[in-house]
Structure formats: structure tokens, C-alpha cells
Wavefront OBJ file of the C-alpha trace (Angstrom):
o trace
v -110.986 27.540 98.792
v -107.930 27.995 98.642
v -106.442 31.173 98.358
v -103.935 31.645 95.487
v -101.707 34.139 93.854
v -104.331 35.662 92.183
v -107.235 35.129 94.720
v -109.349 32.119 95.677
v -109.682 29.546 93.083
v -111.386 25.995 92.918
v -111.253 22.836 91.464
v -114.043 23.844 89.032
v -112.165 27.246 87.907
v -109.176 24.797 87.004
v -111.143 22.512 84.651
v -112.483 25.513 83.095
v -108.982 26.882 81.949
v -107.815 23.408 81.105
v -111.153 23.097 78.600
v -109.891 26.394 77.147
v -106.382 25.230 76.689
v -105.526 24.699 72.892
v -103.343 21.974 74.167
v -106.758 20.263 75.253
v -108.625 20.408 72.040
v -110.657 17.257 71.159
v -112.008 15.807 68.052
v -115.605 14.807 68.015
v -115.859 11.279 67.302
v -117.929 9.866 64.532
v -119.760 6.560 63.571
v -118.301 6.441 59.682
v -118.597 8.108 56.404
v -121.724 10.787 55.569
v -123.371 9.783 52.475
v -121.944 12.436 50.063
v -118.475 11.084 51.380
v -119.266 7.367 50.507
v -120.635 8.835 47.139
v -117.235 10.512 46.368
v -114.906 7.209 47.109
v -117.406 5.208 44.725
v -117.214 7.792 42.071
v -113.001 8.053 42.459
v -113.217 3.960 42.102
v -115.406 3.800 39.147
v -113.389 6.033 37.271
v -109.915 4.419 38.219
v -111.565 1.170 37.058
v -112.964 2.739 33.761
v -109.567 3.939 33.415
v -107.416 0.456 33.976
v -110.154 -2.118 32.358
v -108.992 -1.277 28.983
v -105.479 -1.413 29.994
v -106.020 -4.504 31.673
v -108.544 -6.044 28.432
v -105.234 -4.786 25.635
v -102.836 -6.370 27.874
v -104.764 -9.643 27.683
v -105.355 -9.434 24.133
v -101.626 -8.791 23.501
v -100.847 -12.025 25.592
v -103.114 -13.895 23.653
v -101.946 -12.929 20.512
v -98.079 -13.673 21.550
v -99.484 -17.204 22.813
v -101.082 -17.662 19.362
v -97.556 -16.546 17.461
v -96.093 -19.306 19.541
v -98.703 -21.912 18.386
v -98.409 -21.077 14.453
v -94.650 -20.832 15.184
v -94.470 -24.435 16.119
v -97.191 -25.826 13.683
v -94.657 -24.275 10.809
v -91.986 -25.920 12.345
v -93.899 -28.880 12.336
v -94.978 -28.661 8.596
v -91.495 -27.883 8.040
v -90.696 -31.565 9.236
v -92.838 -33.132 7.265
v -91.934 -31.775 4.140
v -88.396 -32.221 4.887
v -89.572 -36.259 5.143
v -91.549 -36.237 2.228
v -90.445 -33.690 0.018
v -93.839 -32.165 -0.398
v -96.722 -30.684 1.372
v -99.674 -32.188 3.159
v -102.621 -32.497 0.480
v -105.834 -30.481 2.173
v -107.621 -33.911 2.220
v -107.449 -37.086 1.258
v -108.792 -41.046 1.101
v -106.179 -43.393 2.291
v -107.447 -47.073 1.817
v -105.887 -49.906 3.652
v -105.401 -53.713 3.192
v -109.020 -54.372 4.093
v -110.187 -51.966 1.790
v -111.615 -49.411 4.104
v -111.267 -46.195 3.234
v -110.184 -43.665 5.888
v -110.139 -39.361 5.100
v -107.127 -37.735 6.278
v -106.679 -34.078 6.060
v -103.783 -31.891 6.294
v -104.245 -31.302 10.341
v -103.841 -35.379 10.631
v -100.529 -35.272 8.916
v -99.291 -32.328 10.766
v -100.824 -33.756 14.139
v -99.053 -37.093 13.555
v -96.057 -35.367 12.874
v -96.303 -33.436 15.763
v -97.187 -36.492 18.235
v -100.426 -36.181 18.670
v -103.145 -39.522 17.964
v -104.820 -37.831 15.057
v -107.798 -40.435 15.759
v -108.403 -39.175 19.209
v -111.802 -36.889 19.207
v -111.220 -33.500 19.175
v -107.390 -33.125 19.445
v -107.820 -29.551 17.853
v -109.569 -27.767 21.179
v -105.947 -28.109 23.133
v -102.509 -27.252 23.051
v -101.173 -25.739 20.275
v -104.330 -26.179 18.137
v -106.550 -23.888 20.210
v -105.808 -20.330 19.895
v -106.281 -18.539 22.994
v -108.384 -16.104 21.231
v -111.171 -18.434 20.410
v -113.169 -19.621 23.183
v -113.814 -23.447 22.873
v -117.578 -23.821 22.573
v -116.888 -22.015 19.130
v -114.473 -24.208 17.357
v -116.369 -26.330 15.062
v -115.905 -29.803 14.508
v -112.968 -29.534 12.499
v -109.606 -27.149 13.490
v -111.306 -24.168 13.745
v -108.441 -22.260 15.321
v -105.809 -22.547 12.483
v -106.119 -22.880 8.765
v -103.892 -24.245 6.041
v -103.148 -22.251 2.735
v -104.621 -24.717 0.545
v -105.632 -23.055 -2.729
v -103.548 -19.728 -2.813
v -105.679 -16.612 -4.360
v -109.028 -17.265 -5.855
v -111.547 -19.788 -6.330
v -110.554 -21.855 -9.366
v -110.231 -25.534 -10.076
v -106.516 -24.862 -10.303
v -104.373 -24.316 -6.947
v -101.919 -21.936 -6.489
v -101.515 -22.835 -2.704
v -100.251 -25.851 -0.340
v -102.991 -28.526 -0.247
v -102.701 -29.660 -3.804
v -102.616 -29.191 -7.423
v -105.962 -28.619 -7.815
v -108.453 -26.950 -5.902
v -111.889 -26.337 -5.391
v -114.707 -26.367 -8.255
v -118.351 -25.650 -8.635
v -120.218 -28.545 -10.354
v -124.113 -28.558 -10.947
v -124.030 -31.426 -8.037
v -122.246 -28.927 -5.570
v -118.662 -27.952 -4.520
v -116.187 -31.024 -4.893
v -112.060 -30.548 -5.041
v -109.663 -33.276 -6.694
v -106.424 -32.328 -4.964
v -103.926 -35.024 -5.904
v -101.246 -34.613 -6.804
v -99.685 -33.245 -3.707
v -97.210 -30.156 -4.401
v -93.743 -30.651 -3.947
v -91.028 -28.505 -2.039
v -89.387 -27.337 -5.071
v -92.534 -25.670 -6.515
v -92.336 -23.309 -3.859
v -90.544 -20.675 -5.445
v -89.948 -18.235 -2.071
v -90.724 -20.143 1.059
v -89.826 -17.078 3.073
v -92.828 -14.976 1.211
v -95.251 -17.585 1.140
v -98.250 -18.019 3.403
v -98.206 -21.592 4.642
v -100.834 -21.717 7.502
v -102.292 -19.262 10.339
v -105.436 -18.111 11.663
v -108.172 -19.750 10.120
v -109.969 -17.039 8.058
v -110.893 -16.973 4.608
v -112.851 -14.684 2.627
v -112.181 -11.204 1.126
v -112.800 -7.427 2.240
v -115.114 -7.299 4.894
v -116.826 -10.555 4.516
v -114.280 -13.016 6.355
v -115.266 -16.586 7.574
v -113.442 -17.993 10.769
v -113.169 -21.607 10.795
v -113.468 -24.468 8.107
v -109.332 -25.038 8.785
v -108.721 -22.709 5.508
v -106.363 -19.703 5.239
v -107.677 -18.495 1.951
v -108.279 -15.433 0.095
v -110.987 -15.775 -2.242
v -114.570 -13.860 -3.660
v -116.446 -14.628 -0.945
v -119.688 -14.827 -3.118
v -118.089 -18.331 -4.331
v -118.854 -19.907 -0.963
v -122.508 -19.856 -0.524
v -123.814 -21.339 2.701
v -120.957 -20.142 5.101
v -121.847 -17.579 7.627
v -119.857 -14.411 8.001
v -118.324 -13.562 11.474
v -116.335 -10.838 10.984
v -117.040 -9.606 14.553
v -115.312 -12.519 15.507
v -112.889 -12.261 13.284
v -111.624 -8.500 14.268
v -112.225 -9.469 18.069
v -109.706 -12.403 17.743
v -106.134 -10.395 17.543
v -107.511 -6.735 17.178
v -108.034 -6.566 13.619
v -104.675 -8.875 12.909
v -103.906 -12.216 11.811
v -101.156 -14.636 13.087
v -99.748 -15.891 9.461
v -96.662 -18.778 9.698
v -94.534 -19.141 6.204
v -93.032 -21.891 4.367
v -89.494 -20.842 5.966
v -90.983 -21.179 9.742
v -91.118 -17.499 10.924
v -94.314 -15.757 11.692
v -95.904 -12.413 11.232
v -99.178 -10.283 12.567
v -100.381 -8.286 9.538
v -103.438 -6.402 9.347
v -106.722 -8.031 7.614
v -107.036 -5.336 5.599
v -103.635 -6.105 4.074
v -104.500 -9.849 3.619
v -108.062 -9.790 2.468
v -108.508 -6.100 0.809
v -104.780 -5.134 -0.365
v -104.421 -5.434 -4.081
v -100.794 -4.393 -4.288
v -98.525 -7.269 -6.041
v -96.545 -7.403 -2.826
v -99.743 -8.359 -0.701
v -100.829 -11.003 -3.658
v -98.024 -12.795 -4.084
v -97.921 -13.937 -0.336
v -100.779 -16.533 -1.525
v -99.132 -18.058 -4.413
v -96.452 -20.439 -4.289
v -95.025 -19.365 -7.939
v -94.673 -16.013 -6.145
v -96.832 -14.124 -8.907
v -99.773 -11.732 -7.901
v -102.573 -13.216 -9.954
v -104.628 -10.353 -9.810
v -106.895 -11.748 -12.543
v -108.142 -14.467 -9.751
v -109.459 -11.282 -7.348
l 1 2 3 4 5 6 7 8 9 10 11 12 13 14 15 16 17 18 19 20 21 22 23 24 25 26 27 28 29 30 31 32 33 34 35 36 37 38 39 40 41 42 43 44 45 46 47 48 49 50 51 52 53 54 55 56 57 58 59 60 61 62 63 64 65 66 67 68 69 70 71 72 73 74 75 76 77 78 79 80 81 82 83 84 85 86 87 88 89 90 91 92 93 94 95 96 97 98 99 100 101 102 103 104 105 106 107 108 109 110 111 112 113 114 115 116 117 118 119 120 121 122 123 124 125 126 127 128 129 130 131 132 133 134 135 136 137 138 139 140 141 142 143 144 145 146 147 148 149 150 151 152 153 154 155 156 157 158 159 160 161 162 163 164 165 166 167 168 169 170 171 172 173 174 175 176 177 178 179 180 181 182 183 184 185 186 187 188 189 190 191 192 193 194 195 196 197 198 199 200 201 202 203 204 205 206 207 208 209 210 211 212 213 214 215 216 217 218 219 220 221 222 223 224 225 226 227 228 229 230 231 232 233 234 235 236 237 238 239 240 241 242 243 244 245 246 247 248 249 250 251 252 253 254 255 256 257 258 259 260 261 262 263 264 265 266 267 268 269 270 271 272 273 274 275 276 277 278 279 280 281 282 283
């Protein structure tokens, strides 16, 4: 060995001292997470996902409602254009006979589509563009415009109409349901355009008995419409218990389903009727 200040020492002794030095502390190497640590990470991710998913779902629903409002507004503007050109509102349904004597059924949506620049003879035009509410899966749209409906009859289920789809409405006869809607409703017959429902999400019924589809926006006693299936869950889910509704002056609102189909105040009822009266007797 070699003699140092404190006596003889060796390379081995040097190594021992260095190992004991705090500066030379080493971390033990590991291959990965322990099972417990992995479970904790998974639990944290699950908690974060549970917190974020409702917020994401709410944001998606809000975006769909905004887009639907835009659709309603565009359809309402086109409806105004039709009225401006013709001085009356489109009939809910009509039969047009050409020079050859061939009869063709024309609905309100066909008139609006033509005014919009769509081809009403093109099959299923109502499942694209402004005709399709983003809250409605395409597969759930029936063979008529199922996203949006027209305030055809106003309040109630009578042969006389208070809506926009014609002077007359629906009637139950021994042979079944019939409707003779002519003549059309003149523009001047709407007393308060800014407070008269024109079109919107295609819901009809009353209370919790609400049907989606049928190209109608209508408050009536559900019992008067036999054979139509209630799908209140789909109605409520579309816009979180609300409906987007366009008025005759072109503005759009998003009232609750309760205010549309349950509220019996004058303020709620007059919005359905072109004479701006509540007609509570029709409930």
C-alpha cells in the first residue's frame, strides 16, 4: 500500500468512502409502474372523463340548437318571401291539376322548397341542408319533412283553422280523418306577425303526449290524433326540453316544451292563433 496522511490506504478503501459519500447516491432502477400505481392513474383518468363528458355533451347539444335556430331563421325568411310574392300563406296541402288533367299533391314544404331554390320533386330533399335539424338522426326522419313543422291549424283540433295552413283544418268523419284546407290564409289575416308561430321543430300534441314528425307544429289534444306514436323521449332530447320556433315576422325563439304544450296562460295560447286570441275553449 501507499502511506497517506492518516496511514496506509488502498484503492478498495477509496471506493468504500466514495460509496458512502452523499454526492454519489444512486437511484435504484425499475422496469415500470407497480399495479397499484397503474390503478391510481386509471382511476384519475376515469374521474376526469366523467367530469368532462357531460360538459362536452352539453356543448354539442348547444351547438346543434344554434345550428337549428339558423335553419329555422332561413326557412322563416323564405316563408316571408313566399308571402310577399303571393300575399297569402302556403296551404298545408293542395292538389294541383296540370293541363293534361294529371293531379299532383303539393305540400307547404314543397312551396317553401321551391322558393328556396330546391327542387321539390327531388326525393328526400328534406334530409339535408336547412331541412334537417342536427339534433335528429337521418334514420329517424320519416318520408315527410320530419325535422320541421308548419303551424297549420293553430290551437285545437277543429274543422275551422286558426293557423296558417288554410282557412279550414282537420275533421274526423266516419270514413276517417279528412282535411279541406282551402282557401289559403291571407297575409292580412295574421293580426300580430311578431307573436304568431309560423314554423319550427316538428312537434305536435299536448302535455307530455307529444309526437315528433308529420311536418306539423301544432298544439292539440293528443287523444284527437289516434294512431300516432308518442315519442316524448326523442322530443325532449332534441334540444334539452326546448323547441326552436320561428314567427311570422322572421325572428326565432327557443321556448320550453312546457310553455308550448302545457302553459294555459293567454300569453302562451295567443301565439298559436292568427287572430291573436287565446281560444281556451279549444284546449
